[in-house]
N, C-alpha and C positions, 0 to 999 in steps of 0.2 A: 264496196267502199268506192266513192268517186275518185276518178283519175288525179284530180287536184289534190286530194288528201294523201294518195300513195306517193305522190311526186314530192309533197312536203316531208315525207317520212324518209324517203330516199336521199333528198338533199341533206337532211339532218345527219344520216349515216355518212354519206359520201356522194358527191356529184360524179356519177359514173361516166360523165363525157371528160372530166379532168383526173381521174383515178385510175387505179390498175384494177378496179373491180371487173372481173371476168365473167360472172354469171349472176343474174338476178332473174329468179324464177317465180312465177306466180301461177296459183291453181286456178283454173278457171271451169265452171259448169259449161258444158257443151251449149246449152240452149241459149246462153247469154252472149255467145261470141258474135261479133260483127266485124266487118272490115274497117270500120271506123274505130272501134274499140282497140283493134290489134294495132293500128296506126298510133293511136294516143298512147298505149302502152310502151311501143317502140321508141316514141318521142322522149320518154321520161327514163329510158334506160333499160327497162325490162327486156331480156333477149332470150328467154326460154318460158315455155308455156306447158303447163301439165294439165292433162285432161282425164278426168275421172270417167273414162267410157264404160269400163267394167264388162260390158257385153254388147252384143249387136242383136241379142233377141229380146223383144219386148217383154216377154212373160218373165224373163230374168231380171231386167231392169225394174219391173214392178215389184218382184220379191224384194229387191235392194233398197226399194223407195227412192230410185232415182227420178228426177223431174224431167229428163230427156227421154227420146226414144231413137230407134236406129235411122228413122228418117231425119231427124235432126243432124246426125252425123253425115249422113249422105248428101244432105242439102249443104253442109259446109264445104264438101268435096266438089259438089256442082257448081257451087258459087266460088271455087277456087281460092278458097280462104285457107285450106290446108294444103300448103304449097311449100316448095323448098326455100322459099325467102324468109321462112320462120322455123325457129327450133322446137319441134313439139314433141312431147312425151305422152303416151297413152298409158293409162292403168288398166290392167285386166285382172279380174277375179275368177278364179276357177275353184271348183269343188262345191257349186251352189246345190241347194236341195233339188234332188231328181235330175240334176244335170248329167246329160251323158257326154261321152267322147265325141260323138258326133255334133252335138249342141257346140261343144268348145271349138271344134274345127270350123264351124260355120262363122264364129266370131273373129277367128284368127284370120281365116281366108277373106272375109270382108275388109278386115281393118289393113291387110297387106295390099289391098287395092288402093288405099289411101294411106299409104305408109308414112309414118313419122320418122323422126331422127332417133327415137329411143322408146322402149317398152319397160313398163315395170309390171312384174307379175306376182299375184298374191293368191295364197290358198285361203279360202273363207275360213276364219277361226270364230267360233261362237261362243261368247260368255254367256252365263245364266241371266245377267241383267239386261240382256238386249232382246227385243221383240222377237227376233229371228229364231231365238233359241229353241223355240218351240217345233221347230223344223228339223232338230238336230238328227232325229232318226231317219231322215231322208238325204243325208249327206252322203255322197258316194264312198264306197269302202276304200282302204288304204291303198289296195292294188290298182284301182280305177283312178284314184288321185296321183298316185306314181306315174301311171300311164298318160294323164292329162299334163303333167308336168314336163314330161320328156317329149311329148307330142308338141307342146309349145316350143320348147328348146330346139327341136329339129326343123320345125317350120320357119323359125325366125333365123336360125343360122343358115338355112337354105336359102333365105332371102337376104344373105349377107350381113346379118346383124351379128355383132360379136358379144358374145357372154363375157362380162367382166366381174360379175357378182353373181351370187345364187339367184336372184329375182331380177336381174337387171341386164338389158341388152342394148347396145348402142350401134348405129351406123355412122361411118364417117368421122369417127373420133369424137363423137357427141356424148362421151360419158358425163354423167351428172357430177359436177365438180363438187357440191356441197354434200351429197350422199357418200361421195368417195371419201371426203375428209372424215365423216363420222367412222367409216371402216378402217381408216388410217391413223387413229387415235390423234386426230387434230382437235384443238380447242374450238369451242363455238359458244356464241352468246345467245341466249334466249331473251327475247323482248317481247312484252305484251302477256296478257292474261293466259295461264295454263302453260306458257313456254317453259322449256327446259334448257339449261346451259350446263357447259362443261369446261372448267378451268383447272389449273394445276391442283391435283389433290382433292378436288371436291366437285360435285355436281349439286345443281339447285332447281327448283321448281317454283315458279310464281304462282300466286293466287290466281284462282279461276274466276273470280268475280270481277266482271268489267268495271263496274261503277268504283268498287273499293280500290282497284288497280290504278284507276285513274285519280282518285281523290287522296290516295296515301301513298305517294310515289316513293317516299323514303324507306316504307316498310312493306314492300309488296312481294317479298319471298316468302313462300309457304314452307319450303323445307330445304335443308342443306345436308347433303350426305358426304361425309368424308369417304376418300377413296385410298385405302391402304396400297401399299407396294404390292403385296399378294393379290390383291383385288384388281390392281391396274393390270398385272400381268395376265390374269385371267381374262378380263375385258379385252386386252390386247389381242390375245389368243382367238378368243371367240369371234370378235369383229374382223380381224385380219383373215381368217380361215374362211369367211364369207366371200372374200375376194377369189377369183378363179386363178390368179396367180399366187394366191397363198401368203405366206409370211416370209419376208426376207430373214434368214437366219442371223446374218451379220448384223443386220439393223436392230433385231430384238437383242442380241448379245451386248451391243453397246448401249442401248436404252436402259437395259436392266443390271448391266455389269455381271452377267452370268453366262453360262454357255447352255442354250436351249437344249442341245441334243444330249448333254449329260444330265441336266435337271430333270428332263422328261423322257429319259430313256426308256423307262417302263412303259409309259403310254404310247411312245412310238413303236416299241416292239410289238404290243398287242395290235395297234392299229395295222401296222405293216403285215402282221400275220393274218390279219381278216381282209387284206388288200383294200383298205379303206382310205389310205393316204398314199401320197407319192413323195418321196423325201430325195433330195439331191444336195450337193454342196452348198446351194445358194438359197433354195426354197423348200418349205414344207407346205403341201396343199392337198386338199380333199380330191380323192380320185374321182373324176367325173362321172362314172358310172353310179356313184353313191351320193351326188348331189342332193336327191330328194330325202334321203336319210342322214342328211349332215349332222342333225342333233347327236346321233350316236358317237359321232367324232368329237364334237363339242363337249359331250358330258365327260368324255374321258380326261379332260383337262380341268374340269370343275370339280 
């Protein structure tokens, strides 16, 4: 989308130069980046840039169908586009077909030579309707995937990144504001085809056809799902436990007018017995040793 059109959209929502907007993130394909584009984006108020780098190994990028290669990333660094003047976030995918721990370490080590302010890490998940599903038998086993996760965690923390969510690491207080909102039960508006929104007591998803969305602006919501109080509590717990600091018990009790420790005493007892959680007077959180199997904790509350 041309910068001019992006600017028009931003101006419709809020003039970032005259408002309290703290973060405007845009996702960029690495091969499209230029110094000119960065300057234009900055001038219209964009102040955070997310790159789907995924890997620094070309054969892995090819498997993922990415349009860039590792030379494109290295070139950005050599041209001094990836510098501290901009707030960059890198996406990494691990658990690729036939990927080894050594392969993953190559990617992490290379990216730490051109360090961003933020990393998001994702384990590859394959659905039957995606072309890569045919490679599912070549996905690393669970033990290797767990080693990969903790290898990334160790390397990033050694490089002074703070893990603030199960898949997110930030340096110099550059945590993603919008992602943190999702994990903290904040409301958000989804604008555009396929976008989803969350407002008091319900969620909604827009229609996915661009032409129809533009031509029928009054009726462009595809589905609305009511969120009951019990569902709200479960979602609050599931998203809140993704944060490394966990759930603030006092805040939960106030929001839902109940006592967390009493209502979920059975679940807490089971999880404490298996050393999966840490509980004190203020917070309940997942034991960092078991971040990779966090679903076992979350399932207790579902």
